[in-house]
VEXLUM-212808 format. One record per residue (C-alpha): residue number from 1; residue in one letter; x, y, z. Coordinates in steps of 0.001 Angstrom, whole numbers, plus 500000, padded with zeros to 6 digits. Layout:
N
  nr rest      x      y      z
 NUM    A      X      Y      Z
...
//
This chain:
314
  nr rest      x      y      z
   1    M 109282 085514 038635
   2    S 107816 088543 038063
   3    R 105857 089677 040933
   4    H 102822 088966 038644
   5    K 103532 085723 037790
   6    R 101922 084272 040554
   7    P 102400 079948 040872
   8    H 100057 077964 040138
   9    Q 097286 077164 043400
  10    H 095724 074570 040771
  11    S 097549 072221 039019
  12    S 097119 072470 035147
  13    R 097465 068484 034548
  14    P 095072 066488 033728
  15    K 094573 063781 036382
  16    P 094891 060134 034976
  17    A 092655 058872 032970
  18    A 089128 057775 034870
  19    P 089077 053473 035678
  20    L 086237 053230 032815
  21    T 087349 048993 032164
  22    P 086730 045749 034714
  23    Y 090497 044776 035051
  24    G 092055 046192 037539
  25    N 094456 048636 035923
  26    R 093881 052030 034707
  27    P 093414 052522 030966
  28    M 096645 055364 029764
  29    V 093958 057341 028092
  30    T 089801 058056 029225
  31    P 087530 055285 026762
  32    I 085536 056734 024819
  33    V 081603 055292 025994
  34    H 079301 055582 022838
  35    A 076734 053447 025087
  36    V 073358 055080 025733
  37    N 071640 052423 028046
  38    Y 073667 050078 030509
  39    E 072822 046353 031620
  40    Y 072884 045843 035135
  41    L 073213 042076 037490
  42    N 069660 042152 038342
  43    F 067252 044684 039529
  44    E 068747 045976 042850
  45    V 071998 047314 041620
  46    L 069862 049515 039219
  47    R 068111 050347 042071
  48    Q 071928 051238 044408
  49    I 073102 053247 040872
  50    T 069706 055438 040931
  51    D 069657 056467 044444
  52    G 073287 057671 044581
  53    E 074374 054730 046977
  54    V 076659 053041 044573
  55    D 078840 054362 041847
  56    G 077231 053724 038129
  57    Y 075550 054910 034681
  58    T 072311 054683 033937
  59    Y 070985 056374 030646
  60    H 073615 058831 028202
  61    R 071859 061828 029337
  62    D 071582 061316 032897
  63    D 075989 061099 033015
  64    N 078806 059292 031035
  65    P 081626 058339 032251
  66    T 084532 059638 029229
  67    V 082122 063362 030115
  68    R 082270 061960 033277
  69    A 085960 062304 033352
  70    V 086761 065763 031881
  71    E 083933 067465 034436
  72    R 086743 066852 037108
  73    Q 089072 067835 035553
  74    I 087886 071415 034927
  75    A 086825 071191 038671
  76    R 090304 070359 039472
  77    L 091544 073279 036958
  78    E 088789 075735 038171
  79    G 089175 074710 042244
  80    A 085815 073602 042133
  81    D 083934 071045 043937
  82    D 082656 069994 040715
  83    C 081507 070227 037237
  84    V 079431 069979 034981
  85    V 079853 070239 031080
  86    C 077088 070617 028330
  87    T 076492 071100 024493
  88    S 077952 074783 024204
  89    G 078929 078013 025961
  90    M 075539 079152 025788
  91    A 074144 075905 026673
  92    A 075994 076728 029899
  93    C 075022 079686 030247
  94    T 071636 078517 029823
  95    M 071171 076443 031950
  96    V 072466 078512 035218
  97    Y 069331 080501 034196
  98    L 067332 078008 033858
  99    T 068227 076907 037599
 100    Y 068314 080042 039898
 101    L 066347 082619 038199
 102    R 062205 082588 037891
 103    A 059680 085107 037403
 104    G 059906 088261 038667
 105    D 063588 088032 040000
 106    H 065628 090423 038988
 107    L 069090 089827 036833
 108    L 072344 092511 036228
 109    L 074051 092208 032442
 110    F 076759 093671 030903
 111    H 076289 095524 027751
 112    D 080000 094412 027015
 113    I 078612 090718 026016
 114    Y 078546 087770 023674
 115    G 076059 088325 022084
 116    A 073264 085360 021882
 117    H 073496 086529 024951
 118    Y 070823 089413 023794
 119    K 068725 086673 022154
 120    V 068513 084773 025652
 121    S 067126 087821 026939
 122    L 064251 088177 025008
 123    I 063379 084033 026302
 124    L 064135 084777 029899
 125    E 062049 088390 029447
 126    R 058961 085678 028461
 127    L 059168 084071 031100
 128    G 058641 086826 033572
 129    V 062453 087857 034733
 130    D 063898 091312 035357
 131    I 066466 092618 033177
 132    T 068557 095518 033489
 133    W 071234 095900 031164
 134    V 075242 098117 032703
 135    D 077907 099446 030326
 136    A 081801 097193 032097
 137    A 083694 099717 032054
 138    G 081195 102245 034456
 139    W 081400 098286 036752
 140    R 081520 100763 039979
 141    S 078490 102582 040053
 142    L 076946 099252 039628
 143    A 074998 099628 043755
 144    Q 072677 101802 042430
 145    H 071511 099218 039752
 146    I 070752 096347 042361
 147    R 067650 096067 043771
 148    P 066114 093561 046798
 149    N 065089 091203 044172
 150    T 068452 091639 042300
 151    R 069535 087136 042756
 152    M 072165 086900 040512
 153    I 074762 089356 038459
 154    F 076095 087580 035356
 155    L 079412 089179 034233
 156    E 082322 088424 031707
 157    T 086117 089388 032355
 158    P 088155 090120 029946
 159    S 084532 090409 028289
 160    N 084046 089364 024932
 161    P 084588 091263 022653
 162    L 085733 094762 024085
 163    C 088338 093512 026781
 164    K 087271 095128 029604
 165    V 087415 093898 033055
 166    V 085736 094005 035953
 167    D 086942 094012 039575
 168    I 084967 089755 040945
 169    R 085708 090749 044298
 170    A 084629 094276 044497
 171    V 081240 092758 042466
 172    R 081008 090259 044699
 173    K 080371 092757 047838
 174    M 077723 094503 046352
 175    A 075961 091406 045679
 176    D 076260 089691 048807
 177    R 074576 092962 050155
 178    V 070519 091306 048886
 179    G 072543 087858 048462
 180    A 072460 087639 044872
 181    L 074269 084998 043031
 182    L 077476 086181 040953
 183    V 078281 083865 038166
 184    V 081833 084691 035859
 185    D 082395 084357 032863
 186    N 086203 082911 032378
 187    T 086341 081919 028654
 188    F 088632 084884 027867
 189    A 091156 084561 030617
 190    T 091036 080526 031124
 191    P 091709 079318 034551
 192    Y 095822 079254 033658
 193    H 095449 083095 034188
 194    Q 092190 083774 036608
 195    H 089987 081718 039502
 196    P 086765 083194 040110
 197    L 085692 081536 042674
 198    E 088478 082554 044854
 199    L 088277 085932 043994
 200    G 084680 085468 044731
 201    A 082502 083882 042508
 202    H 080261 081463 042993
 203    L 080103 079750 039975
 204    V 082591 079722 036681
 205    V 081155 079413 033008
 206    H 083191 078231 029760
 207    S 082797 078047 026371
 208    A 084934 075526 026341
 209    T 084685 075243 022735
 210    K 087163 077865 022922
 211    A 090875 078179 024591
 212    L 090467 074708 027029
 213    G 089292 073436 023501
 214    G 091571 074854 021137
 215    H 091394 072908 018163
 216    N 088360 074267 017235
 217    D 086813 070962 016355
 218    L 083825 071124 018867
 219    M 081509 072268 020562
 220    A 081120 072371 024317
 221    G 080531 074319 027486
 222    A 081087 073757 031702
 223    I 080424 075299 034536
 224    A 082425 075009 037720
 225    G 080604 075672 041372
 226    S 080400 073442 044622
 227    K 078753 069937 045027
 228    N 075446 072223 046025
 229    D 075177 073993 042863
 230    Y 077007 070845 041020
 231    D 074014 068774 041802
 232    K 070785 071982 041288
 233    L 072890 072564 037882
 234    W 073136 068523 036911
 235    F 069009 067859 036866
 236    T 068299 071055 035170
 237    R 071060 069696 032333
 238    Q 068996 065856 032349
 239    A 065591 067281 032294
 240    I 066537 069619 028739
 241    G 069244 067086 027457
 242    T 071742 069474 027170
 243    T 074364 066488 028234
 244    L 077532 066497 026323
 245    D 078492 063481 023959
 246    A 081081 061094 024567
 247    Y 082816 062094 021243
 248    S 083347 065782 021659
 249    A 083872 065634 025676
 250    S 087370 063114 024652
 251    L 088225 065474 021872
 252    L 088231 067843 024980
 253    E 090038 066380 027362
 254    R 092626 065739 025287
 255    G 092725 069859 024596
 256    L 093113 069967 028173
 257    K 096081 068110 028024
 258    T 097414 070888 026018
 259    F 095864 073687 027324
 260    P 098560 075267 029847
 261    L 100888 075683 027321
 262    R 098677 077281 024532
 263    A 097289 079576 027267
 264    E 101476 080280 028114
 265    R 102272 080786 024097
 266    M 098845 082621 023560
 267    A 099824 085554 026071
 268    E 102978 085810 025603
 269    N 101736 086517 022200
 270    A 098950 088822 022772
 271    M 101269 091159 024902
 272    A 104011 091501 022307
 273    T 101076 091724 019793
 274    A 099280 094629 021146
 275    K 102698 096792 022613
 276    H 103127 096727 018426
 277    L 099922 097435 017970
 278    A 100551 100145 020560
 279    K 102531 102287 018298
 280    C 100856 101917 015048
 281    P 099345 105437 014024
 282    G 096736 103380 012397
 283    I 095117 101727 014930
 284    S 092545 103422 017643
 285    N 090889 101860 020549
 286    L 093336 099470 021115
 287    R 092523 097619 024647
 288    Y 094337 094317 025479
 289    P 094166 094197 030245
 290    G 097829 093664 030112
 291    L 098615 097142 028813
 292    K 099669 100125 031577
 293    S 097628 102177 028709
 294    D 094273 100094 029973
 295    E 091994 101757 031710
 296    G 091817 097630 033018
 297    H 094718 096804 033934
 298    R 094956 097777 037504
 299    A 092364 095099 038347
 300    A 093916 092523 036037
 301    V 096793 092748 038341
 302    R 094898 092216 041207
 303    Q 092873 089312 039610
 304    M 094453 087807 036726
 305    R 098220 085424 037196
 306    N 100641 084436 034378
 307    G 100210 087210 031901
 308    Y 096907 088716 030321
 309    G 095171 086189 027970
 310    G 095149 085672 024536
 311    M 092153 088196 023722
 312    M 092553 091660 022098
 313    A 090494 094761 020468
 314    F 090694 097601 018425
//
């Protein structure tokens, strides 16, 4: 085992299917519960479920057994207390913004970020959020952009689409100066290669449509963090109606079963491809964190494991 390829601290194997049947034995595969409504023995049982005294379900927009099963698996992959899944990666990002930002707050975003954030930023500005855009390659100068009212720093590492690497630990130290939240989009790295919560992030976000799902047949987003964060984000999801449907949740759970195998092979293929492209005279501005020549390589070595992901830019 190389120095870089450290063992996982979080298991990449999904938990067994949730016991969703009343028979006492556990199904080998989590059942797909399409029900929107549920029946109760009496109003007292409904009250206990609604007040959180006992486990149970009331309405799909609130929660769903199939959805809950995949949330627990993603939380386990990220080493989080809990996870909220929703209808897309951008739904997840928007839920984070709506949950933690209010008029007068300052948000720091990096220019190299998934393009839909630019559209969401227009909405946030209409709601009174002040936004500063900074260059991901110049993250070391981030401190000069932090203000007393900076509420959140949102970053991707490696970034989409240019695969720029940001030192999560260093940015967390900057965020702590004003008590800002650090949110890391881990879509390109995946939890196979990087655990942002271990590195200091308060929340980790995913477009589960991509590597976690893995089959181009579902759209989903995920947000992992503390139990307190789960409660806040659950409230936002319940209020705006971005709960994932049960069928997509089942497809996502299926994807998680092969996720570690796929992530390993993607990283191997990406490294081989990047090394080949580095020798091609017609290729310029090649960016892949696994290359020693990449400006983000040193930070990637410190915070990534088992390879450097499956994405590159040139």
